[in-house]
N, C-alpha and C positions, 0 to 999 in steps of 0.2 A: 573980116575975120570969120573963117569957117570952122576953126577948132580952138579949144582952150587948152593951154599947156599948164600943168601943175608939177611941182617938184618940191622935194625936201632933201635932206642930206643923203638919203639912201634910195629914194624912190622917184619915179617920174611917171606921169600919166598924160594922155591926150584924149580929150573928149570932143566929139564932133557936135556942131550945132544941129545937124540933121539927125533927128531922132534922139538927141542927148546921149549918143552911144559912146561908150568907152572904147576907143579905137586902139589904144596902146597902154601897157602897164609894165613897168620894169622895176626890178629890185637889184641894186648894185650892178646895173648895166645889163642884167639878164632879162630878156623879154618873157613875160608870163602868159600872155594871150597867144592864141594860135594865129598863124599867118593866113589871112583870108584867101580863098581860092574860088574864083567865080565858077569853076566847073563843079565844085562841091557845095560850098557855102561862103558867101562873101561878107558875112557878118562877123562881129567879134563879141558884142555884148548888147543885144537888142533890148530895148524897153518895150514891154508888151502892155498895151492899154488901148481901149477899155475892155478887150477880150483877150483870152489866151487860147491859142490854137484856132481852129476853124469853128464857125457856127453853121448850123444846118442851112443849106441853100445860100450860104454866104450873105445872109441878111438877118437883121434883127427887126422885131415888130414892136412899135411903140404906139399905143393908142389906136391899134388897128392899121397903122401905116407901116409898110416894109421899108427899111433903110439898108442900103448896101454896106456890108461890113467886111473888110479884107481880113485874111488870116492874121492873127496876132494884133489886130487893130490898126489904127492909123498913126499912132505916136511915132513909130519907127520911120515913117516917111514924112513927118512934119518937122518944120524948122522951129527950134526953140530959141528964145531970147536969153541973153545973159542978164541976170538980176544982180548978182554979186560975184566978185572975183578977187582973190589975192594969190600969193605964191603957191599955197598948198591947198586951196579950197575954192570951189566955185558953185554957184547955184544957177541952174537953167530952168526956164519956165515955158510951158505951153498953155495958152488960154483958148477958150472956145471962140470960134469965129465962123464965118460962112463956110469955110472948107470942112471943119469938123462937124458942123451941123448937118451936112449932107449925109453923114453916117450915124450921127449921135446927137439928137436934138436936145442937148442939155448944156447948161452953163456950168463951167468948171475951170479950175486952174490946176495943172500938174507941174509940180516942182521936183527937180532932181538935183540933189546936192552930193558932190564928190569931195572927199577930204582925205588927204594923205596924213598919216600919223605914225611916226616911227617906220616900221616895216609893214604897215597895214593900210589898206584903202577902205574907208567907210563910205557906204552909199546910203543916202536917206531919200526916200520917195515920199512926197506929200501930195495928197489929193484934197482939193478944197471945193466944196459944193457952193457955187455962187447963185444957184437958182432957188426957186420956191418949192421944188418937188424933190423927193428922195432921189439920189443919184446911184443907179445900179452900175456896178463896175467890177472888173477884175484887173489885177496888176501883177506883173511878173518881170523877171530878168532872164535873159537867154544867153549866158556867157559861154565862150569856148576857150579852153586852156590848152597850153602845149602839153604834149605827152611824149616823153617825160617832161614834167614841169621843171625839175632841177637837173641840169646836165650831170650825167654820170650816175643818176639814181635809176635803178631798173623800173620798168613800167609797172611791174607787179607790186611795187611798194607804194603806189599812189592810192590814197584812201581819202574818204570824206568822213569826218567825225561830227556827229550831231550831239550837242550838249543836252538837249531836251530829253527827259525821261518818258514823256507821254508818247503814245503811238502817233506816228505821222501818217496823215491821210493823203494819199496821192492817187492819181489815175493813170491808166495806161491808154494812150490814144489808139483809136480804131479808125483807120483812113483819115487821120488828122482831126477827127472829132473826139470829144471827151468820152472815154469809156467808163466802165464800172469802177467805182472807188475801191481802193485797196488800203488796208491798214497794216503798217509794219508792226512787229511785236513790240511791246513796251520795253523800256530799258535803254541804256546807252547803246547806240548802234553805230556801226562803221560800214560804209559802202566801199567795196573794193572795185577799182576800175579795171576792166578787162575788155578786150576787143569785142564789140558787138553787144555788150550787156553790162549791167552793173550788178555785182554780187554783194550781199550783205554778210558781214561776220564781225566778231569781236576781235579787235586788234589795236595796235598803236597806229598813229597816223603819220604819213610823210608830209601832209599839209592839212590844214584845218579850215573848214567853213562853218560859220556860226549863224544859221538862219534864224530869223525872228518870225513870230506868227504872221502868216500871210493870208490874203483873201482866198477863199475857195473859188473854183471855176465850175459852174454847174450848167454846162450847155445841154441842149436837147439834141437828140440824134434823129428823131423821126418826125414826119408830118410837117409842122409849120416852122417858119423862122423862129429863132430864139426870141422869147418875149422879154421885154424890159418893162415890167409893170411899174405903177406909181407907188408901190409899197415894197417892203423888204421881206415878205414872208418866205420867198423861195430863192431870192437872189441876194448877194452881198450888196449893201447900199451904204452911201454916205448921206446922212440926214441933211436936210436943207440948212444952210448956214454953218455947217460943221466941217471938220477936217479929219483926214485919216493919214497916219504916218507909218511908214515901213522902214525899219533900220536893218541894214545888212552889212556884215563885215566880209570883205572879199577874201578869197583864199590866199594864204601866205605860207611860204615854206617855214618849217620849224628850224 
């Protein structure tokens, strides 16, 4: 079995064991994810772990030793195992092993849970620290949606609505490395999709994404490989013996 199929009365999803990637998602028979194109991008919804984007010199430094780290980490090229599965829900898991320790010398378990509920897909990511030391990590999703998402709806009506009122901290990549952080203005914001850029304004939404608080990604741009220290003063970490969970609701048409 290379994929897991989920379904309910109105939705269907297919998740690959390679990378725990959401490969297909449909609502009432209409596909919501973009069609992979090897000439442009052959992904659909990558799981980014334990880094997001590139790190300087494509390596991280742990205890003075450099470890090779591919762009977006290694989860997207790792095979997950099925922990639980039913008609509308599944949980996939990646555990530390010889392959992961070549890039990331830490003991961990990463679980990805996909659940169909009504006309929505819920994604839950959980990182568990199985080691004795703090676990520095970043976690993200890299989805691609059809545009227009809903047949017959003009592209200009596609918006992202954020329910949080606090400013959102994000970064603009520079040569695929993390750039300077930027804060959006406080208040309910809407991002309008347009070719080549994302523009923010206040408006109603053609579809809605509800992001939950996520881990920041603070890569270094100059000098040495990105350092993963044994403490969490400068990097997001999961304490020894603890877990971190991230809940996200996938975009859904209104």
